[in-house]
C-alpha positions in Angstrom: 11.4 102.1 85.6 13.2 99.8 83.1 13.6 101.1 79.6 16.1 100.4 76.7 18.9 103.0 76.1 21.7 103.1 73.4 25.1 102.6 74.9 26.5 105.7 73.3 23.8 107.8 75.3 25.3 106.6 78.5 28.2 108.3 80.6 29.6 107.0 83.8 28.5 109.3 86.9 31.0 110.8 89.4 28.5 109.4 92.1 29.5 105.9 91.3 30.7 104.5 94.6 33.4 102.3 92.9 36.4 104.6 92.6 39.2 101.9 92.5 39.9 98.8 90.4 37.6 100.3 87.8 39.4 98.8 84.9 40.1 95.4 86.5 39.1 92.4 84.3 37.3 94.5 81.8 38.4 92.2 78.9 37.0 89.2 80.8 33.8 91.0 81.3 33.6 92.0 77.8 34.1 88.4 76.5 31.3 87.2 78.9 28.8 89.9 77.7 29.7 89.0 74.1 28.8 85.3 74.7 26.0 85.7 77.3 24.7 89.1 76.7 24.1 91.7 79.5 22.8 89.5 82.3 22.2 92.6 84.8 20.9 95.9 83.8 22.6 99.1 84.7 21.2 101.7 87.2 20.9 105.3 85.8 19.6 108.7 86.2 18.4 111.2 83.4 20.7 114.0 82.2 19.1 117.4 81.0 19.6 116.3 77.5 16.8 114.2 76.5 17.5 110.5 75.9 20.8 110.8 77.7 21.6 109.2 81.2 24.6 108.8 83.6 25.3 105.5 85.0 25.4 105.2 88.8 25.9 101.5 89.0 27.5 99.3 86.5 30.4 101.3 85.5 32.6 98.2 84.6 29.7 96.7 82.4 29.3 100.2 80.5 33.3 100.3 79.9 32.9 96.6 78.6 30.0 97.5 76.3 31.9 100.5 75.1 35.0 98.3 74.4 32.9 95.7 72.3 31.4 98.6 70.2 34.9 99.9 69.6 36.1 96.4 68.5 33.1 96.0 66.3 31.7 93.1 68.1 28.6 95.0 68.9 27.0 97.7 66.7 27.3 101.4 67.3 23.8 101.7 68.2 23.6 98.8 70.5 20.7 99.1 73.1 20.8 97.8 76.7 18.2 97.6 79.5 18.7 100.3 82.3 16.7 100.9 85.6 16.1 104.7 85.6 15.9 106.5 89.1 15.0 110.0 89.4 16.3 110.6 93.0 20.2 111.1 93.2 20.4 110.0 96.8 18.5 106.8 96.0 20.9 106.3 93.1 24.1 106.5 95.3 22.4 104.1 97.7 21.7 101.7 95.0 25.2 101.9 93.6 26.6 101.3 97.1 24.2 98.4 97.7 25.1 96.7 94.4 28.8 96.7 95.1 28.9 96.3 98.9 26.4 93.5 99.1 27.7 91.5 96.3 29.2 88.1 97.5 31.7 86.4 95.3 31.0 82.8 94.4 32.5 79.9 96.5 35.5 78.3 94.5 33.8 75.0 95.0 30.6 76.4 93.3 32.7 77.8 90.5 34.5 74.4 90.1 31.1 72.6 90.1 29.7 75.1 87.3 32.9 74.9 85.1 32.8 71.0 85.4 29.1 70.8 84.6 29.9 72.7 81.3 32.8 70.5 80.5 30.6 67.3 81.3 28.0 68.8 78.8 30.4 68.6 76.0 32.3 71.8 76.1 36.0 72.2 75.7 38.0 74.0 78.2 38.8 76.6 75.5 35.2 77.1 74.8 34.3 77.6 78.4 37.2 80.0 78.9 36.2 82.0 75.8 32.5 82.3 76.9 33.3 83.3 80.4 36.2 85.7 79.7 38.9 83.6 81.6 42.1 81.8 80.5 41.9 78.1 79.7 44.4 77.3 82.3 41.8 78.9 84.9 39.1 76.7 83.8 41.5 73.6 84.0 42.3 74.5 87.5 38.7 74.8 88.5 37.9 71.5 86.9 40.8 69.8 88.8 39.3 71.2 92.1 36.1 69.7 91.4 37.6 66.4 91.1 39.2 66.6 94.7 38.5 63.8 97.1 34.8 64.3 98.5 36.3 65.0 102.0 38.5 67.7 100.6 35.9 69.3 98.2 33.2 69.4 101.1 35.8 71.2 103.3 36.4 73.7 100.5 32.6 74.3 100.0 32.0 74.6 103.7 34.7 77.1 103.9 36.7 75.1 106.4 39.8 75.2 104.1 41.1 78.0 101.8 41.4 77.9 98.2 45.2 77.8 98.4 44.9 74.6 100.7 42.5 73.0 98.4 45.0 73.7 95.5 47.7 72.2 97.4 45.8 68.9 97.6 45.1 69.2 93.8 48.6 68.7 92.8 47.9 64.9 92.3 44.7 63.6 90.9 45.1 60.4 93.3 41.9 61.0 95.5 42.9 58.3 97.8 46.2 59.9 98.6 44.4 63.2 98.9 42.0 61.7 101.4 44.8 60.1 103.4 46.9 63.3 103.7 43.7 65.3 104.4 42.9 63.0 107.4 46.4 63.5 108.7 46.6 67.2 108.1 43.1 67.9 109.6 44.5 66.8 113.2 47.9 68.5 112.8 48.7 71.7 114.4 50.3 73.2 111.3 48.2 71.1 108.8 46.6 74.2 107.1 49.8 75.4 105.4 49.7 74.8 101.7 53.5 74.2 101.6 53.3 71.3 104.2 50.4 69.9 102.5 52.2 69.9 99.0 55.1 68.3 100.5 53.0 65.5 102.1 51.4 64.8 98.8 54.5 64.9 96.8 56.6 63.0 99.2 58.3 60.3 97.2 57.9 62.0 93.7 60.6 63.6 91.3 60.3 66.6 89.5 60.3 66.6 85.7 63.6 68.8 85.7 65.5 66.2 87.7 68.7 65.0 86.3 67.5 61.3 86.2 64.1 62.5 84.8 65.8 64.4 82.0 68.2 61.4 81.3 65.5 58.9 80.8 63.0 61.4 79.0 59.3 61.8 79.4 58.2 59.5 76.5 60.4 56.6 77.6 59.2 57.0 81.1 55.5 57.2 80.2 55.9 54.2 77.8 57.3 52.1 80.6 54.0 52.7 82.6 55.3 55.6 84.7 52.7 58.0 85.9 53.0 61.8 85.9 51.1 64.4 87.8 50.9 67.9 86.3 50.6 70.7 88.9 48.1 73.1 87.5 48.8 75.6 90.4 52.4 75.8 89.8 54.6 77.1 86.9 53.5 76.2 83.4 54.5 72.7 82.6 55.6 71.8 86.2 55.2 68.0 86.6 55.7 65.4 89.3 56.8 61.9 88.3 55.4 59.5 91.0 56.9 56.2 90.2 60.3 56.6 91.5 61.4 53.0 91.6 60.6 52.7 87.9 62.6 55.7 87.2 65.5 54.4 89.0 65.4 51.1 87.2 65.2 52.9 83.8 68.2 55.0 84.6 70.2 52.1 86.0 69.6 49.9 82.8 70.2 52.8 80.3 73.5 53.5 82.1 74.5 49.9 82.1 73.9 49.7 78.4 76.0 53.0 77.8 78.8 51.6 80.1 79.0 48.2 78.2 79.0 49.9 74.7 81.7 52.2 76.0 83.8 49.4 77.4 83.5 47.6 74.1 84.1 50.4 71.9 87.2 51.6 73.7 88.6 48.2 74.7 88.5 49.1 78.3 88.6 46.4 81.3 85.6 48.1 82.9 83.2 50.9 82.8 81.3 51.3 86.0 77.8 53.0 85.6 76.8 55.4 88.6 73.1 56.4 88.6 74.1 59.8 90.2 75.2 63.2 89.2 78.7 62.6 90.6 81.2 59.7 91.1 81.6 59.0 94.8 85.0 59.7 96.3 85.2 56.5 98.0 84.8 54.7 94.7 87.8 56.4 93.3 89.8 55.8 96.3 89.5 52.1 95.9 91.3 52.2 92.5 94.7 53.1 91.2 94.4 56.4 89.1 96.0 56.0 85.7 97.5 58.8 83.6 98.7 58.0 80.1 101.8 59.8 79.0 101.7 61.9 75.9 104.4 60.6 73.3 106.6 63.1 71.6 105.9 64.6 68.4 107.4 63.0 65.4 109.6 64.9 62.8 106.6 65.0 60.6 104.2 66.1 63.1 106.4 68.8 64.4 106.7 70.2 60.8 103.0 70.1 60.3 102.3 71.8 63.7 104.9 74.5 62.8 103.4 75.0 59.5 99.8 75.2 60.6 100.7 77.6 63.5 102.3 79.9 61.1 99.4 79.8 58.7 97.2 80.5 61.6 99.2 83.5 62.8 99.0 84.9 59.1 95.3 84.5 58.8 94.6 86.1 62.1 96.9 89.2 61.1 95.1 89.3 57.7 91.6 89.4 59.6 92.7 92.0 61.9 94.5 94.3 59.2 93.1 93.6 55.7 89.9 91.6 55.7 86.4 93.2 56.4 83.9 91.2 58.6 81.2 89.6 56.5 83.1 89.5 53.1 83.6 86.1 51.3 87.4 86.4 51.9 87.0 86.8 55.7 84.4 84.0 55.8 86.9 81.8 54.1 89.7 82.7 56.6 87.6 82.0 59.5 86.6 78.6 57.9 90.3 77.8 57.5 91.1 78.9 61.0 88.4 76.3 62.2 90.0 73.6 60.0 93.5 74.3 61.4 92.4 74.1 65.0 90.6 70.7 64.3 93.8 69.3 62.8 95.9 70.6 65.7 93.5 68.9 68.0 93.8 65.7 66.1 97.5 65.6 66.2 97.4 66.4 70.0 94.9 63.6 70.6 97.0 61.1 68.5 99.9 61.9 71.2 97.7 60.5 73.8 96.6 57.2 72.4 96.8 54.1 74.8 98.1 50.9 73.9 95.4 48.3 73.4 97.4 46.1 75.9 97.4 48.8 78.5 93.7 49.7 77.8 92.8 46.1 78.7 93.8 46.9 82.3 92.2 50.2 82.8 88.5 51.6 83.0 86.4 54.5 84.1 83.0 55.6 85.3 79.9 56.7 83.5 77.4 58.8 85.4 74.5 61.4 85.0 75.3 64.9 84.5 73.4 67.7 86.0 72.0 68.4 82.4 70.6 65.0 82.1 73.1 63.7 79.7 75.3 60.7 80.1 78.9 61.8 81.1 82.2 59.8 81.0 84.7 60.4 83.7 87.8 62.1 82.1 90.1 60.0 84.3 91.1 56.4 84.0 91.6 54.0 86.8 92.9 50.4 87.2 92.2 47.8 89.9 95.9 47.2 90.0 99.0 48.9 89.1 99.2 48.8 85.3 101.9 46.8 83.6 103.1 48.1 80.1 104.1 45.0 78.1 106.0 47.1 75.6 108.1 48.7 78.4 111.8 48.0 78.2 112.9 45.4 80.8 114.3 46.5 84.2 118.0 46.2 84.9 118.3 44.1 87.9 121.0 43.7 90.5 121.1 47.3 91.7 121.7 47.7 95.5 118.4 49.7 95.8 116.4 47.8 93.2 115.6 51.0 91.3 116.2 50.2 87.7 119.7 49.5 88.3 120.6 52.8 89.7 122.6 51.0 92.4 125.0 49.5 89.8 126.6 53.0 89.2 129.8 53.3 91.1 129.7 56.6 93.1 133.5 56.1 94.5 134.4 55.6 98.0 131.7 55.8 100.8 131.6 59.2 102.4 130.8 59.9 106.0 127.4 61.2 107.1 128.7 64.6 108.0 130.4 65.1 104.9 127.3 64.0 102.9 125.3 66.6 104.7 127.8 69.4 104.0 128.3 68.4 100.4 124.4 68.2 99.9 123.9 71.7 101.5 126.6 73.3 99.5 125.2 71.8 96.1 121.8 72.9 97.2 123.0 76.5 97.6 124.3 76.4 94.1 121.2 75.2 92.6 119.1 77.7 94.5 121.3 80.4 93.2 120.7 79.5 89.7 116.9 78.8 90.0 116.6 82.2 91.7 118.0 83.9 88.8 115.7 82.2 86.3 112.0 83.3 86.9 110.6 81.2 84.1 112.2 78.2 85.4 111.2 78.9 89.0 107.6 79.6 88.0 107.4 76.1 86.0 108.9 74.4 89.0 106.4 75.9 91.3 103.4 74.9 89.4 104.9 71.4 88.6 105.6 70.6 92.4 102.0 71.8 93.4 100.5 69.9 90.5 102.5 66.7 91.3 101.2 67.1 95.0 97.6 67.0 93.5 98.0 64.1 91.3 100.0 61.7 93.7 98.4 63.0 96.9 97.6 59.4 97.9 101.2 58.3 97.0 104.4 59.5 98.7 106.6 61.0 96.0 109.8 62.4 97.5 110.6 65.6 95.7 113.1 67.1 98.2 111.3 70.4 98.4 109.2 72.0 101.4 106.7 73.6 98.8 103.5 71.9 99.1 99.8 72.6 97.9 98.0 70.1 100.1 94.2 70.4 100.3 93.1 72.2 103.2 91.7 70.0 106.0 88.0 70.3 106.8 87.0 71.0 110.3 84.4 68.0 110.1 86.1 64.7 109.7 84.9 62.9 106.6 82.7 65.8 105.4 81.6 65.2 101.8 79.4 67.2 99.7 79.6 66.1 96.2 76.1 66.8 95.3 76.6 70.6 95.8 77.1 72.8 92.7 80.3 74.1 94.0 81.7 70.6 94.6 80.5 69.4 91.3 82.3 72.4 89.6 85.5 71.5 91.4 85.4 68.1 90.3 84.8 69.1 86.6 87.8 71.5 86.9 89.8 68.6 88.3 88.8 66.5 85.5 89.5 69.0 82.8 93.2 69.2 83.9 95.8 68.0 81.5 97.4 65.0 83.3 99.4 63.7 80.3 102.7 64.5 81.9 101.9 62.6 85.0 102.1 59.2 83.3 106.0 59.3 83.0 108.0 57.1 85.4 110.4 59.7 86.7 110.3 63.1 87.9 112.7 64.3 85.2 110.4 62.9 82.6 107.3 64.4 84.3 108.8 67.8 84.5 109.9 68.2 81.0 106.5 67.0 79.8 104.9 69.3 82.2 107.0 72.3 80.8 105.9 71.3 77.3 102.2 72.1 78.2 100.8 75.4 76.8 100.4 78.4 79.2 96.6 77.7 79.5 97.2 74.2 80.7 99.8 75.3 83.2 97.8 78.2 84.3 95.0 75.9 85.1 97.1 73.7 87.3 98.4 76.5 89.4 94.8 77.9 89.7 93.5 74.7 91.1 96.7 73.9 93.2 96.4 77.1 95.0 92.6 77.3 95.4 92.6 73.9 97.3 94.8 75.2 100.0 92.2 77.7 101.1 90.9 76.8 104.5 87.2 77.1 105.6 86.1 80.7 106.9 83.0 82.5 107.5 81.7 86.1 107.9 81.2 85.5 111.6 83.1 86.3 114.7 82.6 83.0 116.5 84.8 79.9 116.2 87.8 81.6 114.7 86.4 81.3 111.2 86.6 85.1 110.2 89.0 86.1 107.6 88.5 89.4 106.0 90.8 88.5 103.2 88.7 85.7 102.1 85.9 88.1 101.9 87.9 90.5 99.8 88.6 87.6 97.5 84.9 86.9 97.3 84.1 90.5 96.4 87.0 90.7 93.8 85.6 87.6 92.2 82.0 88.9 92.3 80.7 85.7 93.9 76.9 85.4 93.9 76.5 82.8 96.8 73.0 82.6 96.4 73.5 81.1 92.9 75.8 78.3 94.4 74.2 77.6 97.9 70.7 77.6 99.3 69.7 77.0 102.9 67.5 74.0 103.5 66.1 72.3 106.8 69.2 69.8 106.7 72.1 72.3 106.1 70.8 75.2 108.0 67.2 76.1 109.2 66.7 73.0 111.2 69.8 73.7 113.1 69.2 77.1 114.4 66.9 78.7 116.9 63.4 79.5 115.9 64.2 83.2 116.3 66.8 83.0 113.5 64.2 81.6 111.2 61.6 84.2 112.1 64.1 86.8 111.5 64.9 85.3 108.1 61.1 85.5 107.2 61.0 89.2 108.4 63.9 90.0 106.2 62.2 88.3 103.2 58.4 89.5 103.7 58.4 91.9 106.5 56.4 91.6 109.9 53.4 90.2 108.3 55.3 87.1 106.9 56.8 86.6 110.2 53.6 86.9 112.2 52.1 84.3 109.9 54.2 81.6 111.0 55.3 82.8 114.7 53.2 80.1 116.2 54.5 77.2 113.9 56.4 74.2 115.3 60.2 74.5 114.9 60.4 71.5 112.5 57.4 72.9 110.3 59.0 76.4 110.3 62.2 74.9 109.3 60.5 73.1 106.5 58.6 76.4 105.4 61.7 78.5 105.3 63.7 76.0 103.2 60.9 75.5 100.8 60.5 79.5 100.5 64.2 80.1 100.0 64.4 77.3 97.4 61.4 79.0 95.2 58.9 76.4 96.2 56.5 78.5 98.1 53.3 79.9 96.8 54.0 83.6 97.5 54.0 86.9 95.8 56.6 87.4 93.0 58.5 90.3 95.0 58.7 88.0 98.1 59.8 85.0 96.1 62.6 87.2 94.5 63.7 88.1 98.0 63.4 84.5 99.4 65.6 82.9 96.5 68.3 85.5 97.2 68.3 85.3 101.0 71.4 84.2 102.8 72.4 84.1 106.4 74.9 86.8 107.3 77.6 84.2 107.8 77.7 83.0 104.2 78.1 86.5 102.6 81.4 87.8 101.6 80.8 91.1 103.5 83.6 91.1 106.0 86.3 93.8 106.1 89.9 92.7 107.1 91.1 94.2 110.2 94.5 95.6 110.8 96.9 92.9 112.4 100.3 93.3 114.2 102.8 91.2 112.3 106.3 90.3 114.0 109.0 90.6 111.5 112.1 88.4 111.9 115.2 87.5 109.6 114.7 85.5 106.5 118.0 83.9 107.1 118.7 81.7 110.0 122.6 82.8 110.1 121.4 86.3 110.7 119.6 85.3 113.7 122.6 85.3 116.0 121.8 88.8 117.1 118.3 88.0 118.4 118.0 87.6 122.1 116.0 84.6 122.7 114.9 85.8 126.1 113.4 88.9 124.8 110.0 87.9 123.4 108.6 91.6 123.3 105.6 91.3 120.9 106.8 88.5 118.8 104.4 85.8 118.5 106.9 82.9 118.5 109.8 82.1 120.9 113.0 82.6 118.9 115.1 80.6 121.2 115.0 77.7 118.8 117.2 79.8 116.5 119.8 80.0 119.1 119.8 76.3 119.7 120.1 75.6 116.0 123.1 77.8 115.8 125.0 75.7 118.3 123.9 72.3 117.4 127.2 71.5 115.8 129.4 72.3 112.7 127.2 69.9 110.5 124.5 72.4 110.1 125.1 75.3 107.7 123.0 78.6 107.5 120.5 78.0 104.9 118.7 80.6 102.7 114.9 80.2 102.8 
């Protein structure tokens, strides 16, 4: 029997069969009841107290009604219709039937209904409010209603899942949807949303791409560029589909920036590069130019000294006398900033390049990873730069080296005597440098830095100390696009090369020693780092180096932030079992089983998308996937003890070594004995 009962006289029965998810979507249900009313009555049985009932079916509706009364949306004595049953057994069965026999709406039907309301003139916000859902949910369902007919019919017939339909809906181009659907319908792996989404978006660019940010959304749209918003991805995620237009816009904008820079700076050329890095091969075709910093004038030296003294006094006052936040402390900090700017201006003035020299050099302008135009910090020339203000060379020297050959060194000496005297003088020089740690450290950094700067040009420095870049095991391997390689290039560009423009090693060394500690420290860090050879946390191929792994741990390197596995650099080049094991690491046996029958190429693409945060998965799985790494790339190896054969540092102490007794030594020492008997011309030499 149907009768009307006040909500405050209703209570939830313990016999209600729904024990779980009782609180799910109560707010949405309450919003629906507030706008549409209670469309389905509750099922109740009477209690002993007259006029009071217990709800056997409709517990969520009861909670929604109680919530609306608490909020004041409904009056405290609000009345609702109920079906009153007197048999408890029948009431339990009714509760089970109502919950068990309920069939969720097909997403296609939901989409059609939402779209009908929109077509009748309601806004997405209105529909969302009346149905107790989010505006974005309404927009998503409307987008599904606008799918290509073949795709929508498949969704309505249950031939494809909601996730597959959402993958097709990332674009509103129904012709493209239909073409991809026809292709995927006959594909073995065509029911996977990730594969569909890649096929749909093939040839598009994400809104966060460097070129997209460089041009800007407004300029792209104004030029006729089309944008597809992916309602089923993160909020604001967009796909720019006119790639050729974007490339053209980026090229023209960079060309304009390059022309303006060349004119403003008086440069011979500024080459625009519509990429996030300057190709190494382009640099190799040019001569690198380094402008020497001129010495400070007497006035500038005095000013620098005065500013430095004032800076030290202010710092001391801030540390010992002044209180943070007081007007005096703020004034002191403002003055420190002024001092820093003035010192920077003085330093910049030392590096000014003569206009006649500028007219022979140029540089590159490219797009930074942040979407901003960047100017290459280094300068280049097509031919060796000629300084018109340089003093004329003195000619006529025997060696043609600025007249050095005109110096009379006295009678010619025999080759043997020259070698002996050179060795003796070397010993004297070594003894003095070895007693001056500061000089030795500067010399070490300078020799390594010079090797970096003049790597492509032979500069004889009469030293065995080198910091040559390690050779890659793959000839011609380039990866300028990677985050690590871009960082290394940025570090290289930030190095102070003002000393490198001088003509002689003497001038370069003195200018190098004049750099501050931070500038010299950057050179030693860069020079040492580039000597490291490739290694992996793996036993095969002789690539294991536990010490490199120790360095990685000491530096707390998070490899996953710098390198992600893709189909090209990893998954497409390993066995299927490796990919399935990766999926199991990420999502357990269930995720592995979902893809166990996939083709290898499809599996590689799926793994790559998942590990780069592009798959539609649970938040927990996404987090694991974006942090997943193959073991070889981790810094996990522990250095193993090794046997090191010790031998004398000095060659003249090797006379006691038996060249025929190798023992456990790695190298045959017989060459030491040969060296000691090659003649009287060779002297023992301290290493």
